[in-house]
N, C-alpha and C positions, 0 to 999 in steps of 0.2 A: 132400158128396154131390151137391149141386145137384139138377138135374132127373133124375138117374139114368143118364146116358149110359155111365159106366164100369160101373155095375151091369148095365145091359142088355147090354153087350159080354160081361161075365163070364157072364151067364145064357145067352147065345146060343152061347158057345164050347163046342163039343161035347167038348173035351178036359178041361173042368173039371167037377167034380162037387161037390155040397155045397150048403150054404145060404149065402145072402148077405143083407146088410142094410146100413143106413146111417142117418146122421142129418144134419140140416142145420138151420140157424138159421131159414130161410125156410119158413113154412107153405105158401106158394104153390108152392114148388119140391117140397116133400114131396107135396103133392096131385098135382102133375104127374107125379112119379116113380111114385106109386101107380097112376095111370091107365095109364101106359106099361108098368109092370112087373106088372100084376095077374095075369097068367097064369104067373108064375114063383114059385119057392119062396123067398120072402123071409121071414126070421124077424122082421125089424123094419125099419120105415121110420118114423123118429120125428123130430118137430120139437123141437129142443132146442139149447141152447148146447153147444158142444163140451165144456166142463168139467162138463156134466151128463149125458153119454152113459151109457147103461145098460151096465154091465160084467157083468151076470149072463149074458147070451147071449155065448158065446165063438165066435171064428172062428179058422181056421188063420192067416190073415193079415189085417191091418188097415192101411188106408192113407188118407192125406189128400192131396187134390189142390188146391194153391193157396190154402188157407185160413190157414196159419200166418202169412203176411205181414200178415194183418188182425187178429191177436190184439192185445190191448191192451198187453201187456208180456211179458217173459221168464218171470215167475212164473206167469202164466196158461198160457203155452206149456208150461212144465214140468209143470204140473198136468194138462194134456191129454195130454202124453207118458206120464205115469204111468197114466192111464186107458187109453190105447191099449195100453200094455204089459200091463195087467191083462186087457184084452179079447182080446189075441192069444195064441194057443197057441204060435206059432212065430216069426212075423215081423211087422215094421212097415215101411211105406214112407211117406216124407213127400216129396211131389213139389213142385217149384217153390218152393224156399226162396230168399228174396232174400239175396244174399251181402253181408255187412257190408263186406268188403274192396272191394266194387265199388259201394257206395252212391253215392258222388260221381259216378262215371261214369254210373250209372243215372239220377240226377236230371238231369245235364247232357244226356243223350240225350233224356229226356222233354221237357225245356225246349226243345230244338231241334226236336222233332217234333210238339209239341202246342201250339197257340196258347193263350196265357193259362194255361199249365200250373199255375202256383202258385195262381192264383185258382180254377181248376176243381177242383183236388185238395186244397185247403187243409183240408177237413174229412174227408179220407180218407187218414190217415197209413199208411205202410207200416212194418212192423217188419222190420229186417234182422238176420240172424243170423250170428254167428261160428261156424265149424265147431267151435270149442272148446266151445260150448254143448252140442252133440250128443255130442262126444267125452266130456265130463264125465258126461253122462247115461248113456252106454254103460258107462263105468267104474263108476259108482255102482251100476248095476243089473246088472252082469256080463253085458252084451250084446255081441255082435259088431257091428261097424259098418262100413259102406262108403259112400263118397261117390261120386257120379257126376254128370257134366254131363247136362243135358237134351239128348237127341239128336234134336230135332225139326227136320228140314231147313227152312231159311228162316225159322224163328221168331225174331223180333227180340229176344226176351227171353233167348235161350239163354246169352248171355255174362254175364248178370247173376244167373242163378239156378243152383241145383244141387239134386240129390235126395239124400236120405239114407235108408239102409236099415239096419235093426237085425234081428238074429235071435238067438234064444236058444240 
């Protein structure tokens, strides 16, 4: 969720109706989001680990933006996917998944463009995902699935990430 820019966009979009909410690991970002979003109808803005999100409040759609690469392992990611599925009435979107097939190219690119890359990022590992991880989840949970490339013009990371969408 971060500081809430995606939620703010949803709240301001006159074509969308309903309730919105989110969670983030950072208490500071939750406080920032609450101050920016205080005039909108948000059911929940909570500080918690992704695997501790409240599934009692349901939403038509649930999405994650850029957090899956920072999960500790695939078991944790699977646990979060299950919670997202429980929270969503219809669909789930997971944006900016780092592609396991492109991990080596990603690391080489970062080493070429960031001075002292290995030293600077040694304590911030990235989790890369095979599309099969998500395909298996979809099959196990009888979900439809679609993969898409990130369509942001000029974004350096486009070639290393993909998005995945599930729907019931």
